[in-house]
C-alpha positions as CSV (number, residue, x, y, z in Angstrom):
1,M,11.8,-48.6,14.7
2,I,9.4,-45.5,15.4
3,D,6.4,-45.8,13.5
4,L,5.9,-42.5,12.0
5,S,2.7,-43.4,10.1
6,S,0.2,-43.9,13.1
7,M,1.1,-40.6,14.5
8,T,-1.9,-38.3,14.2
9,A,-1.5,-34.8,12.5
10,S,-2.2,-33.1,16.1
11,T,0.8,-35.1,17.9
12,M,3.2,-34.3,14.7
13,H,2.5,-30.7,14.9
14,S,1.4,-30.3,18.3
15,D,3.8,-27.6,19.7
16,S,3.9,-24.6,17.0
17,Q,7.6,-23.3,18.6
18,A,9.2,-26.7,18.1
19,I,11.7,-26.9,15.0
20,R,10.2,-29.7,13.3
21,V,12.7,-32.1,11.2
22,L,12.7,-34.6,8.2
23,I,15.2,-36.8,7.9
24,A,16.5,-39.0,5.4
25,D,19.0,-42.0,5.2
26,D,18.5,-45.2,3.9
27,H,19.9,-47.2,7.0
28,Q,17.2,-48.2,9.0
29,L,19.6,-48.3,12.0
30,L,20.6,-44.5,11.6
31,L,17.5,-43.5,10.9
32,D,15.9,-45.2,14.4
33,G,19.1,-43.7,16.1
34,I,18.3,-39.7,15.0
35,A,14.8,-40.4,15.6
36,T,15.7,-41.5,19.2
37,L,18.4,-38.9,19.6
38,L,15.8,-35.8,18.2
39,Q,13.5,-37.1,21.0
40,S,15.7,-36.1,23.8
41,F,16.2,-32.5,22.3
42,P,14.2,-29.7,23.3
43,G,12.5,-27.8,21.0
44,V,13.0,-30.3,18.7
45,Q,10.3,-32.2,16.8
46,L,10.4,-35.4,13.8
47,V,8.0,-34.6,11.6
48,G,9.2,-37.6,9.2
49,Q,11.5,-40.1,7.9
50,A,12.4,-41.4,4.3
51,S,14.6,-43.6,3.0
52,D,16.1,-42.6,-0.5
53,G,15.8,-39.1,-2.0
54,Q,12.6,-39.3,-4.3
55,Q,11.0,-40.2,-1.1
56,A,12.4,-37.1,0.7
57,V,11.8,-35.0,-2.0
58,R,8.1,-36.0,-1.8
59,Q,8.2,-35.8,2.0
60,F,9.3,-32.5,1.9
61,T,6.6,-31.3,0.0
62,E,3.7,-32.9,2.2
63,L,5.1,-31.6,5.5
64,Q,7.0,-28.5,5.0
65,P,9.7,-28.9,8.1
66,D,11.8,-26.1,9.3
67,V,14.7,-28.4,9.0
68,T,16.0,-31.3,6.8
69,L,18.6,-33.8,7.3
70,M,19.9,-35.5,3.9
71,D,22.2,-38.5,3.8
72,L,24.4,-38.2,0.4
73,Q,24.5,-41.5,-0.2
74,M,21.1,-43.0,-0.8
75,P,19.6,-45.2,-4.0
76,V,16.6,-44.0,-6.2
77,M,17.9,-39.7,-5.7
78,N,21.0,-39.1,-4.1
79,G,21.3,-36.6,-1.5
80,L,23.0,-33.9,-3.5
81,D,20.2,-34.2,-6.3
82,A,17.1,-34.5,-3.9
83,I,19.2,-31.2,-2.2
84,D,18.6,-29.4,-5.8
85,A,14.7,-30.6,-6.0
86,I,14.1,-29.4,-2.9
87,R,15.7,-26.0,-3.1
88,R,13.7,-25.7,-6.8
89,L,10.6,-26.0,-4.5
90,R,11.8,-23.7,-1.5
91,P,14.5,-21.9,-2.2
92,H,15.0,-20.7,1.4
93,A,14.8,-24.5,2.5
94,R,17.2,-25.5,5.2
95,I,19.0,-28.4,5.1
96,I,22.2,-30.3,6.8
97,V,23.7,-32.5,4.7
98,L,24.4,-36.0,7.3
99,T,27.8,-38.1,5.9
100,T,30.5,-40.4,6.5
101,Y,32.9,-38.3,4.0
102,K,34.4,-34.5,5.0
103,G,35.9,-34.6,1.5
104,D,36.6,-30.4,0.6
105,A,35.3,-31.2,-2.8
106,L,32.2,-33.0,-1.2
107,V,31.1,-30.3,1.2
108,G,31.9,-27.6,-1.5
109,R,29.1,-29.3,-3.8
110,A,26.6,-30.1,-1.2
111,V,27.3,-26.2,-0.2
112,Q,26.8,-25.5,-3.7
113,A,23.7,-27.3,-4.3
114,G,21.6,-25.5,-1.1
115,A,23.0,-27.1,1.9
116,C,23.5,-24.6,5.2
117,G,24.8,-27.5,7.1
118,Y,27.5,-30.0,6.9
119,L,27.7,-32.4,9.6
120,L,29.8,-36.0,9.7
121,K,27.7,-38.9,11.2
122,S,30.1,-39.7,13.8
123,S,30.0,-36.3,15.9
124,L,25.9,-36.7,15.6
125,R,25.6,-36.7,19.1
126,H,27.4,-34.2,20.5
127,E,26.9,-31.8,17.3
128,L,22.8,-32.3,15.9
129,L,21.5,-29.9,17.9
130,A,23.5,-27.0,17.8
131,A,23.5,-27.5,13.8
132,I,19.4,-27.5,13.7
133,Q,19.5,-24.6,15.9
134,A,21.7,-22.6,14.1
135,V,21.0,-23.6,10.8
136,H,16.9,-22.8,11.6
137,A,18.1,-19.0,12.7
138,G,19.6,-18.8,9.2
139,R,23.2,-19.3,9.8
140,R,25.4,-22.0,7.9
141,Y,27.0,-25.0,10.1
142,L,30.1,-26.6,9.3
143,S,31.5,-29.9,11.0
144,P,34.6,-28.5,12.3
145,E,36.4,-31.4,10.5
146,A,34.6,-31.0,7.1
147,E,35.7,-26.7,7.7
148,A,39.1,-27.7,8.4
149,E,39.0,-29.9,5.4
150,M,37.8,-27.1,3.4
151,A,40.4,-24.8,4.3
152,R,43.4,-27.2,4.1
153,Y,42.4,-27.2,0.1
154,A,41.2,-23.7,-0.1
155,S,43.9,-22.9,-2.4
156,A,43.8,-25.4,-4.1
157,D,43.8,-26.0,-8.3
158,V,40.1,-27.2,-9.3
159,L,40.2,-30.1,-12.4
160,S,39.3,-29.3,-14.9
161,N,36.0,-31.0,-16.3
162,R,37.7,-33.1,-19.2
163,E,40.9,-33.9,-16.2
164,L,38.1,-35.3,-14.1
165,D,36.9,-37.5,-17.1
166,V,40.2,-39.0,-17.4
167,L,40.6,-39.5,-13.9
168,R,36.7,-41.3,-13.3
169,L,38.1,-43.6,-16.7
170,V,41.5,-44.5,-15.1
171,A,40.0,-45.1,-11.1
172,Q,37.8,-47.2,-13.5
173,G,40.6,-49.4,-13.8
174,N,41.3,-47.9,-18.0
175,S,44.7,-47.6,-19.3
176,N,45.9,-44.5,-20.9
177,R,45.0,-46.2,-24.4
178,E,41.7,-47.4,-23.1
179,T,41.0,-43.8,-21.9
180,G,41.9,-41.9,-25.0
181,A,40.0,-44.1,-26.8
182,L,36.8,-44.0,-24.7
183,L,37.5,-40.3,-24.7
184,S,37.9,-40.2,-28.3
185,I,41.2,-38.3,-27.8
186,K,44.9,-39.3,-28.4
187,E,46.5,-41.5,-25.6
188,E,49.8,-38.6,-25.5
189,T,46.8,-36.5,-24.7
190,V,45.4,-38.3,-21.8
191,K,49.3,-38.8,-20.4
192,A,49.3,-34.7,-20.4
193,H,46.1,-34.9,-18.8
194,M,47.6,-37.4,-16.1
195,S,50.6,-35.6,-15.7
196,T,48.4,-32.3,-14.8
197,I,46.2,-33.9,-12.7
198,L,49.3,-35.6,-10.4
199,A,50.9,-31.6,-10.4
200,K,46.9,-30.5,-8.9
201,L,46.7,-33.1,-6.6
202,G,49.9,-33.9,-5.0
203,A,50.0,-37.2,-6.2
204,K,52.7,-40.0,-7.0
205,D,51.2,-41.7,-9.3
206,R,47.9,-42.8,-11.3
207,T,46.8,-44.8,-7.9
208,H,47.6,-42.6,-5.5
209,A,45.8,-39.6,-7.0
210,V,42.8,-41.6,-7.4
211,T,42.7,-42.1,-3.7
212,I,43.6,-38.2,-3.2
213,A,40.3,-38.1,-5.2
214,L,38.1,-40.9,-3.7
215,R,39.3,-39.0,-0.2
216,R,38.4,-35.5,-1.0
217,G,35.2,-36.5,-2.7
218,I,36.3,-35.0,-5.9
219,L,35.3,-38.3,-7.4
220,D,32.4,-40.6,-6.2
221,T,32.6,-43.6,-4.6
């Protein structure tokens, strides 16, 4: 594990030309791996690490990094909320999402929250430096796999908020009757919503609809 706390201010800010990077991820092994990778990149300087979204916002405020690498699934505060909080502090903050999920809806939410980049963790070794350099230069960087998912579903119908409510409760194992009771709507209305959901997602049944929604990031895991 790389101990950033032992670094002096002069060490952490020794190269004013370097791209200063903050990492936020709740898996220490991944943090260590990314830290090691960053140290091998010319012109890139690791200035801080955070293990949850709230800590990421604090570190961002204190360190003012040029680029922040942000995981989405973190305790205390998730990555999307942390991105939103950081963008409120600095509207032009440059943030790259690091995730294992390539679903188009999740990519869309990250970009809408203010992320400038979206990178799959499986491709960090080959794409991270290019992503950091692109985002630092003011360009957007999407992992080719994530970009392909967005293109694949570009013309897909979007679920309404009520349809999302229904599908979320169905994903939790509730029947149509139970879902209706929880949403204060009739069972027949739930069935009508499910019919629309199946059509929009191209799903064969309820289970298939939930599977598709999870894979695309329409529903959170």
